[in-house]
C-alpha positions in Angstrom: -164.9 -171.6 -70.2 -165.7 -170.4 -66.8 -163.4 -167.4 -67.1 -165.8 -165.4 -69.4 -168.7 -165.2 -66.7 -166.6 -163.0 -64.2 -168.1 -160.0 -62.7 -166.7 -157.5 -64.8 -167.9 -159.2 -68.3 -171.6 -159.5 -66.7 -172.1 -156.0 -65.8 -171.1 -155.7 -69.5 -173.4 -157.5 -70.8 -176.3 -156.0 -68.0 -176.0 -152.5 -70.9 -176.7 -154.8 -73.5 -180.1 -155.7 -71.5 -180.7 -152.0 -70.3 -180.0 -150.1 -74.0 -183.6 -151.3 -75.0 -185.3 -150.8 -71.7 -184.0 -146.9 -71.9 -184.9 -146.8 -75.1 -189.1 -148.3 -73.7 -189.0 -145.5 -71.2 -187.9 -142.7 -73.3 -190.8 -143.7 -76.2 -193.1 -144.0 -73.6 -191.8 -140.6 -72.5 -191.6 -142.0 -69.4 -188.1 -139.2 -68.7 -187.3 -140.6 -65.3 -187.1 -144.0 -65.9 -185.0 -143.2 -68.7 -182.6 -141.5 -66.8 -182.2 -144.2 -64.1 -181.8 -146.8 -66.1 -179.7 -144.9 -68.0 -177.5 -144.0 -64.8 -177.8 -147.8 -63.7 -176.1 -148.5 -67.0 -173.6 -145.5 -65.9 -172.3 -147.1 -62.8 -172.1 -150.6 -64.6 -169.7 -149.1 -67.2 -167.3 -147.8 -64.0 -167.6 -150.5 -63.1 -166.8 -153.0 -64.8 -163.3 -152.1 -66.3 -161.5 -151.2 -62.9 -162.7 -154.5 -61.6 -161.4 -156.6 -64.0 -158.3 -154.4 -63.3 -159.0 -155.0 -59.6 -160.1 -158.9 -59.6 -157.5 -159.6 -62.4 -160.1 -160.6 -64.5 -159.2 -158.9 -68.2 -160.5 -160.9 -70.9 -160.5 -161.3 -74.5 -164.5 -160.9 -74.5 -164.5 -157.9 -72.4 -162.4 -155.9 -74.7 -164.3 -156.8 -77.4 -168.0 -156.1 -75.4 -166.9 -153.1 -73.8 -167.1 -151.0 -76.5 -169.9 -152.6 -77.9 -172.1 -152.2 -75.1 -170.6 -148.4 -74.6 -172.0 -148.1 -78.5 -175.5 -150.4 -78.3 -176.5 -148.2 -75.0 -174.9 -144.6 -77.0 -176.5 -145.1 -80.1 -179.7 -146.6 -79.4 -180.3 -143.9 -76.2 -179.3 -140.8 -78.9 -181.8 -142.5 -81.6 -185.1 -142.3 -78.8 -184.1 -139.1 -78.0 -184.3 -138.0 -81.6 -187.6 -139.6 -81.9 -188.5 -138.1 -78.6 -186.8 -134.2 -80.1 -184.9 -133.8 -77.6 -181.8 -134.1 -79.6 -181.6 -132.8 -83.2 -182.2 -135.4 -85.8 -178.9 -134.5 -87.6 -176.8 -135.4 -84.9 -177.9 -138.6 -84.3 -177.7 -139.0 -88.8 -174.3 -137.8 -87.6 -173.2 -140.3 -84.8 -175.0 -143.5 -86.9 -172.8 -142.5 -89.9 -169.6 -142.5 -88.1 -170.3 -145.7 -86.6 -171.2 -147.1 -90.0 -168.1 -145.9 -91.5 -166.2 -147.2 -89.0 -167.5 -150.7 -89.1 -167.6 -150.6 -93.0 -164.1 -150.0 -92.6 -163.6 -152.6 -89.6 -165.5 -154.9 -91.8 -163.4 -153.7 -94.8 -159.9 -154.5 -93.5 -161.0 -157.9 -92.3 -162.1 -159.2 -95.5 -158.5 -157.8 -97.0 -156.4 -159.6 -94.1 -157.9 -162.0 -92.8 -157.1 -160.1 -89.0 -158.3 -157.3 -86.9 -156.8 -155.5 -84.4 -159.4 -153.1 -82.4 -157.3 -150.5 -80.4 -159.7 -147.4 -79.9 -158.3 -143.9 -80.3 -158.0 -141.0 -78.7 -160.3 -139.1 -81.0 -163.1 -142.2 -80.4 -162.6 -142.0 -76.4 -163.0 -138.2 -77.0 -166.1 -138.4 -79.2 -167.8 -141.6 -76.8 -167.4 -139.3 -73.8 -168.5 -136.5 -75.3 -171.9 -138.6 -76.1 -172.2 -140.0 -72.9 -172.1 -136.9 -71.0 -174.4 -135.0 -73.6 -176.7 -138.2 -73.0 -176.5 -138.1 -70.1 -177.1 -134.0 -69.4 -180.2 -134.6 -71.4 -181.7 -137.2 -69.8 -181.0 -135.6 -66.3 -182.8 -132.1 -67.9 -186.3 -133.7 -69.3 -185.9 -136.5 -65.6 -184.4 -133.1 -62.9 -184.7 -130.2 -64.7 -182.2 -128.7 -63.9 -181.5 -125.9 -66.2 -179.2 -127.7 -68.4 -180.7 -126.4 -71.8 -178.8 -123.8 -72.6 -175.8 -125.3 -72.1 -176.7 -128.7 -74.7 -176.8 -126.4 -77.8 -172.2 -126.0 -77.5 -172.5 -129.7 -76.3 -173.8 -130.4 -79.5 -172.3 -128.6 -81.4 -168.8 -130.2 -79.2 -170.4 -134.3 -79.8 -171.0 -133.6 -83.1 -167.5 -132.2 -83.9 -165.2 -134.9 -82.1 -167.6 -137.7 -83.8 -166.5 -136.5 -87.8 -163.2 -135.5 -86.0 -162.9 -139.0 -84.8 -164.5 -140.9 -88.0 -162.0 -138.9 -90.3 -159.3 -139.9 -88.1 -160.6 -143.8 -88.5 -160.7 -143.3 -92.3 -157.3 -142.6 -92.4 -155.8 -145.5 -89.8 -158.1 -148.1 -91.6 -156.4 -146.7 -95.5 -152.9 -146.3 -93.9 -153.5 -149.3 -92.2 -155.0 -151.1 -95.4 -152.0 -149.3 -97.7 -149.4 -150.8 -95.1 -150.9 -154.0 -95.8 -150.6 -153.9 -99.5 -147.4 -153.2 -99.8 -146.2 -155.3 -97.7 -147.9 -158.2 -99.5 -147.0 -156.8 -102.8 -143.6 -157.1 -101.8 -143.6 -160.6 -100.7 
């Protein structure tokens, strides 16, 4: 049981605690606070995986918890920024829809097969990276005012494109896995 209480896992879990703090600061119009807490969360994201490798503390819990913590942090912050009119509502809807479709597909596959192997795709990683960059730049611009606004529209468009592409890619992957499973089951 002690192998789950590792520094990398604790850093990952801390993002689940930090996410509502970031949202609260956005709702309170405290952009400095939101930026600082989001930056701290980003730091934990950089450290947890590297520490797990360096300290030889990789775990199944960490492999599952890391993408969940990333999604909770990103989605909650993005929704709060949409609520604060800092990002378009349609972008938040696209990201939320993609995540709901992926979770539904994974749940349906798990229900059908009784198993679920989760492996991030390159397109999924690219979409998540674009979301992190977008949210980081928006919070930095709101807190520090470096004049990044002129770059946000193209970044919003690129993020939306990557999110939609990765969502479609996951749908295709789940469909192919389901087809293969059904063929194997039918053959036996």
